BAKOL-729725 format. One record per residue (C-alpha): residue in one letter; x, y, z. Coordinates in steps of 0.001 Angstrom, whole numbers, plus 524288, in hexadecimal, padded with zeros to 5 digits. Layout:
N
AXYZ
...
//
This chain:
341
M8BADA77F0F7CB81
F8AFD7775E57CF24
R8B7177715E7DB64
A8B96577FB37DF6F
H8AAED782BC7DE90
V8A793776A77E671
L8B16977A827F0EE
I8AC1F788727F1EA
R89E187839A7F2E8
A8A20C779E87FD7E
V8A8C37848880581
V89CF778DAB8047A
A893A4782BA8081A
G89C1C77F4C813B3
L89BCC78D41818A0
F88CF078D7E8180B
L88C037808481EFB
V89532784EB829BF
T88E4B791BC82C22
G880C378BC682AE3
L87C9E796998218F
F87B5B78EAD81531
P86CEA78B3681646
F868677986A81B1A
L870927A3F9816D5
P86E807A3698080B
L85FD67A1198099F
A85E357AC258136E
H8652F7B5B780A97
A85D447B12F7FEE2
V850747B34380620
E854FD7C08680B02
A858B17C4C77FD4D
M84B707C0DE7F7EB
M843517C8DB8018F
F83B4B7D37D7FAFF
E8410D7D0A77ED97
Y833ED7CE9B7E6E1
T8291C7D8BA7E733
D81B567DB407E258
T816627E8677DDC5
Y80A9E7EEF67E40F
C802F87FAD67DF82
F7FDD1804127E9F0
G7F898811B37E7B3
R8013A817617DD07
F80D4480F627E0AD
L813AD802377DEB2
V81BAA7FAB77E8AC
D823037EDCC7E819
V8215C7E56B7F439
P828F07D8CB7F70A
R821617CC517F4E6
E8241E7C88080300
A819D47D2B58069D
E80B2B7D09380625
L801707DB8980402
R7F9947DD1D81081
G7F21F7E9BD80E63
Q7EEB17F4BC80506
D7E808801BC80715
N7E3F480D077FE6A
Q7DCD2819E67FDF6
F7D908820A77F16D
Y7D34F82E5B7F191
A7C87782BDB7FB65
K7C9C081EDB80248
R7D00A8117C802FB
I7CAD0808E37F7FC
D7C72A7FB257FC7D
V7C62C7EF5D7F398
G7BD0F7E3A07F319
R7B97A7D8BE7E9B9
G7ACFB7D3D27E37C
K7A1BD7DA2E7DC1D
E797BF7D59F7E609
A79FB77DB357F140
F7A0ED7E7F37E994
Q792427E9057E7A6
A78FD97E5997F5E4
K798F97F08C7FA39
I791A27FA727F1DF
E784507F5DC7F6AA
E788FB7F6A4804AF
A78DB280496802CF
L78152808E37FB8B
N77858802D0805AD
K77FE48091C81099
R77F3A816A680A6E
K771028155D80605
N76BFB8103F812FE
E774318185281C50
T76BCA81C5F827BF
G775D982239830E0
K774F0830C88331A
R783408328882F6E
G783C38278982572
F787EA8295581754
K77C2C8283780E37
L77C6F825907FF8F
V77D3C831787F6B5
R7802382B317E98E
N78711820597E234
E79078824B67D786
Y78ED4817F57CFE4
P780E9813217D238
E78125809E27C67E
S78F698057D7C6B2
V793317F7AB7CA8B
I7A1BC7FAB87CC50
N7A266808677D266
Q79B1A80EA47DDAD
I79CC981B7F7E4E4
I792A681D1B7EF8B
V791B182AB07F587
S78AF882CB4802A3
K789BC8380680C31
A7872D83AA681A85
D784438463982329
L78EEA845BF82D70
Y78B77850048377A
G787C885A1382D4A
D7925D856B682357
I78E0B84FB5816E9
L7988F845BB813AE
Y799BD83B278095A
L79F1482D53807B7
M7A2E4826337FB4F
D7A21A8174C7F9CC
V7A9DB812D67EDDF
F7A957805717E74E
A7AFEE800807DAEB
L7AF9F7F2CC7D509
R7BAD37EF297CC10
R7BF2D7E30F7C4C7
P7C1BC7D83C7C885
G7B7E27D9977D388
Y7BF197E2E17DCA5
Y7B7F87EE617E290
F7BCC37FA9D7E965
H7B55D802527F393
F7B67080CB17FE2F
T7AEB5816E780599
A7B41B824BB80686
G7AFFE830A480E35
P7A9D7837FA8146D
Y7ABBC843DE80BA1
D7A4C3850B9809EB
G79C85853057FDC6
E7A744859247F591
R7B16D84EEA7F8F2
I7A88C8433D7F687
E7A521847DF7E8DA
K7B3808495C7E55E
I7B6F183BCE7EA4B
V7AB2F835787E39E
A7AF5983BE87D6DB
V7BD52836E57D851
Y7B8EA828D87DA4D
R7ADE9829637D03B
D7B5D682FE07C56B
L7C3D082BD77C836
V7C63D820EA7D1EC
L7BBD0816C57CEB5
P7BE2C8174A7BFF7
A7CCC18154E7C2B6
L7CB5280AAA7CD13
R7CE267FC937C982
H7D23D7EFCE7CFB5
R7E0DF7ED277D02E
P7E6E87DFE57D348
E7F1857E14D7DD90
Y7FC277DD5C7D3EC
E7F8327E77E7C9A5
I800997F3A27C827
P7F87B7FD9A7C075
R7FF22805787B5E3
E7F5FE8111D7B5E9
P7F65F81C0C7C01E
G7EE1A8195D7CC0E
F7ECC3814557D9D9
C7EEB48061C7DE1C
F7E7C1800647E9DC
E7E3817F2E37EE6F
N7DD247EBD17E2E5
G7DA8F7F8C67DC18
F7DFE7803A67D38F
I7DAFE811767D0C4
A7E063816A37C3F7
V7E1238251D7C736
E7EC7582E8C7C5FE
G7EB088347F7D387
E7E8B1842DD7D666
R7EDEA84BCE7E0DD
G7E5B584BED7ED0E
E7E0F583DEE7EBDD
N7E299834EA7F77D
E7E9728280B7F4A0
S7F00E81DDE7FD19
A7F43080FBD7FB50
S7FB8E80630803E0
L800A37F83C8042B
A804997EFBF80FB2
F80CDC7E36080EC7
R811C17D96981888
L81D207D03581651
K817807C27B8156F
D822287BBB481D3B
Y824F67C72A82650
P817BA7CC3582B2A
D81DD87D6DE83395
V8227F7DDDD82736
W819267E762820A2
I81A6E7F0078149F
R8112F7FB938132C
I8108F804F3807A1
R807AA810C28069D
S8051C81C2E7FD82
M7FBEF82763800AA
V7F940835867FD41
Y7FC1A83F5E807ED
F7F3B884B9D808D1
A7FB88852468139D
P80A4885319815C4
E81086847D781D21
K81DAB8477B823F3
P827E983EEF81D48
L82AAC83177822D3
I8380F834EB82858
E832A6840CB82F5F
R8279F838BF83539
H8317F82E9383993
R83A18838B984043
N82E9483F7D846B6
A82A028328684C73
N83662831E7854EF
P83A2D823E285169
P83C4E81B6A85D8D
S849EF816B98610E
F847188089F85D1F
L8458E80CBC84ED6
H8515680B6D845F8
E85152813FE839E5
D855C180B3E82EC6
S853AD8167F8253A
V84DA58240B825ED
R84F6682BB881952
Q848F28321480DB7
R847C7828B980259
S84292829C67F481
V83BC281DCC7EEB8
N8389481D367E03E
G8381482C007DF48
M8304582DED7EBDE
D8370E8356F7F6BE
G8344B8301180436
D8392482CBF811D6
E83E5581FE5816E7
V83DB981BF882546
L8428080E3E82859
V842D780A63836AF
S8445A7FDBF83E3C
G844F17FA1684C6E
R840737F16485777
Y834BB7F3F686032
E830957EB7886BA0
G8399E7E0B1866F3
N834EE7E086858BE
S83CDC7E5D984D62
F836967ED1984202
H838B17F5A0835FD
N830DB8012E8310B
Y835678056082387
E82E6A810DB81D11
W82F9181939810EE
E8263E8242680D4C
T8246782EDE80355
L81A0D83937805EA
G816C783BCC7F7AA
E80F5C8481C7F3ED
L803A984D977FB21
K7F67784AE67F4C8
N7FCBF844177E921
P7F87E835D37E6DE
L802AF834847DC23
K80D768373A7E625
P80829831D47F2E7
S80F9582E787FF34
L81568820E57FF5E
A81A32818E880AEB
L8208180BA280D0D
R821738056681A7C
I8277B7F85181DE1
K8261C7F38682BD8
T82B607E74D83258
G828897E22583FD8
E819F67E4C883EDC
A8117B7DC6E847B4
V80D567CF2984248
H800047CA35846C5
G800537D4CB8511E
K80D4F7D06F856DA
P8197A7D929856B3
V824C47D36084EF5
S832707D71084AB0
T835C77D9D083C8E
A837447CDA583442
L840807D4C082AF4
D84DB07DA9E82E13
T8511D7E88082A3C
E857E77E47281DAF
Q84BEF7DCE381937
V842B37E7FF81CB8
R84B347F19381554
K84AF47E8D080955
L83C247E7C480A0E
Y83ADE7F67380BC0
E843D07F9948004F
T83CF97EFC47F77F
V82FAC7F5EF7F9A9
L833D58042F7FA9B
K83BB2804917EE0C
S830387FED07E67E
I82601809077EA20
R8231C811697DE3C
F8184F818847D732
R810D980F347CE7B
P814C8811F47C05F
T809DC814947B6BC
G8085D8152E7A7FF
E8147F811C07A031
A81CC5811B37AC8D
A81494806837B1C9
T818617FDBC7A672
A826817FD657AAFA
N8228A7FA317B8F6
V81F237EBC57B9C7
P81CCA7E8247C814
S81E227DA7F7CD92
S811C17D2517CD74
R80AD57CBDB7D8D8
//
């Protein structure tokens, strides 16, 4: 028996040596099999998504109710931002400039809402500067407007009574268990009401393949949009596009459209893989959701061909798409233990 095993191993080794595949073929297949096997979980808006560890996060965006919320660090920087805004509004000399009306938190050291107004060609309009300092030394800020008198009072009330009390810092690896809205370094623990404007997005680039980008976005639509497949057909796709897949597809209970195309343009090959669900109008708890994976994007301003073949792109696409889901909350969140970063 031992001699039979030795003979078989010798024959197999001889075949590999003759063909020259022994050093390369097993390793290549092993590397191929390992691509996109390990993922990290990200929270954006009211969703979770698992993204392969080969990808690096290159950008985030958000909008909650009134404006994009920006983030900074440091108590001194926070105080300097507030003083800059107050001085600007108090000392505004321009005829159309926004001048200070009031401060909603004159004594607070962690929250500020500065309201100012201007006469713009006979219309009295208002701005709102919002600042919030949260542990461990992160602060959030934005300026929103202009709004008319009725609208500004409603928005001030929302931020004063609802948003700021529910706003806290969130490390990027944290997956909250309560209902709310995730954005870069922050979380707003609110249920979400119809008519509120919300959007969140993530952008990733593959570390070793810089022409490959992954973009994910959720947003609330306030007017009807045409479905992805209809938009694709109406665009009259050029002859150099190959339709790898055009179909309706449901993902984790969300009905949507899938349009996967590839091709070659001016000598460079590329892929453009998209899936989208339109959600419900004016409903932040069922917003639109879109995934887009592109290859062959310019690197350092220079056109390039895709670094991944179609099979690899399809595997990347399926890995990300199948993981997109609503973030579980309450007891359901206990059973959902995402991977750590």
